[in-house]
C-alpha positions, 0 to 999 in steps of 0.5 A: 500500500502507498502512503496515500492509501494509508492516509485514506485508510486512516482518514488523515488530512496530512502526514508529518515526517521528522525521522530523517531516514523517512524524510530521505525515503520520501523526498530524496533529501540527503542532508541532516535538517528538514521536515516533510509535510504531505497533504496529498499527492499534489501538495507536499512541503519540505521545510528546512533552513537556509543551509539546505535550500539549494540542496533541497531544490535539487533533491526534493523538487523532482520528488514533488516537494515544495521547498519552504525556508524557515530559519528560526521556527520550523514547527511554527511554519508547519503550524501555518501550513496545517492551518492553510490546508485545513489539517485536523487529523495529522499522522505522526511517526509514533515509533520514532517521535520522542516525548520531547518532540511530541510535547513540542507538537502539542504546543505548536499545533492548534486544534490538531488530532495526532494519529499514530502511524505505527510501523507505516514507514518501516513497512513501506520501506520493505518493498524497494523502488527501482532506484533503491535496488539499483543503488543497493547494487552499486553499493554491493559492487563497491564493497566486493571490489574493495574486498578483492583488493584487500585480500592480497594484503592478508597473511599470518601476522597481519592484525584484524584492525589492519584488515579493517582499515584497508577494507574501509579505505578501499570502499571509500576510494571507490565512492562508498560514503562510510561502512554500513556498520562496524566492520567485523574482522574475526580471526581464528578462535575469535571467528566464533564471535558472531559480532567480533568487530576488528581488534588488535589481535594478530591473525593466526592460522585458522578461519577469518570471518569478514562481515562488512558493507558500505553506504552508497548514496544512503543505501547499505550493502551487507556481505560476509565471507569466511576464509582460511588463513594458512595452508593446512585446514583440518577436516573439521574446518572444511566440514563446517565451512561446507555445511554453512555454504550448503545451508546458505545455498538451500535457503537462497534457492527457496527465496520467492514471493509467498514464502514466509520469513520463518519458513526460510529460516527453518530451511537453513536451520533444519539443515544445520541441525541435521548435520549435528550443529543446530545448537551452534547456529543461534542467530536469525537467518537474515534481515532486510536492509536499505537506508538502514543496515537492519530493516524489516523483514527479519528472517528469523524464527524469533521475529514476526512472520512476514510473507516475502514480496517482489522487490524486497531485499534480504540477507541470507547468512547462516553460521556455525560458531564453535567456542575455542575453535572458530566459526563460519558465516556466509552472507549474500544479499538477495532480491525477491523477484516476480519469478523467484529471486536474484542474488545480488552479491557475486563474490565466490563462496568456495573454500578459499585459503589465504 
């Protein structure tokens, strides 16, 4: 359903958007200060101060928004626009508006009834628009090229933090804005830590898990690959790696419109359990991403069940983690298509020694 459809369903005269991620989603504004006010498809305002007027004209006008400059009292300007357009029932982002902000709304807007939008924008953002999908593809391309150039510098004796710094540099060199989260570089026994962010640890022979991504034009990528540093992997190293790889591929194969997030999680989880490592896979199978690194839907047995739809983008990232030995996670970014799915990540997944 569209925002206009939701407004009609809730009998709203307008929607006020102050969460900057949702402002960007609606307006394409990439700055840090602005408010969006939507009355209908033809009447949409973007209120900002003098710093962002020129940027606003470039970014939000093509999205159908009129730039309104207000340097001192933006809520006062919103109040004027509400009166001008006869707004009595105003939708607000109750899932992100603070108590302080809500108090300011009450003090600034006269004769307005505030209506909760609940998860409206989180739900709208689950299904990606064409330009969002293309931008995510570009973000993934930057990240994969950066990883390829980083691997040649990794060897026994390199520190995790050095790998992290090199990877971040390579992503930024290619146009990435910044990492989409704290880069995980976890070696040897630390690879058993699902969120083992890069430390000063010297890399020794064993598994090396790299979980990373970048923001590009506001949109994230999220990729994980696990490698073996050294020349002599044990049978257990190879066994665990192949189980995770197979679970990853089985789940990806099942991605299509109509399957639920819990059904998808169960495919990978049951396979890993059948190999005797069910208690070593403790997190969800994946999640949506876009303007944030973690967005709806969450592909997990613990999260609210969601039916996958065309143009959702999710991660598939099963793992096995054995304390004192090491761990493996393999993560791909997958687009739900009309006929099934398309894997957006292309970095090889074969067992690789560095």
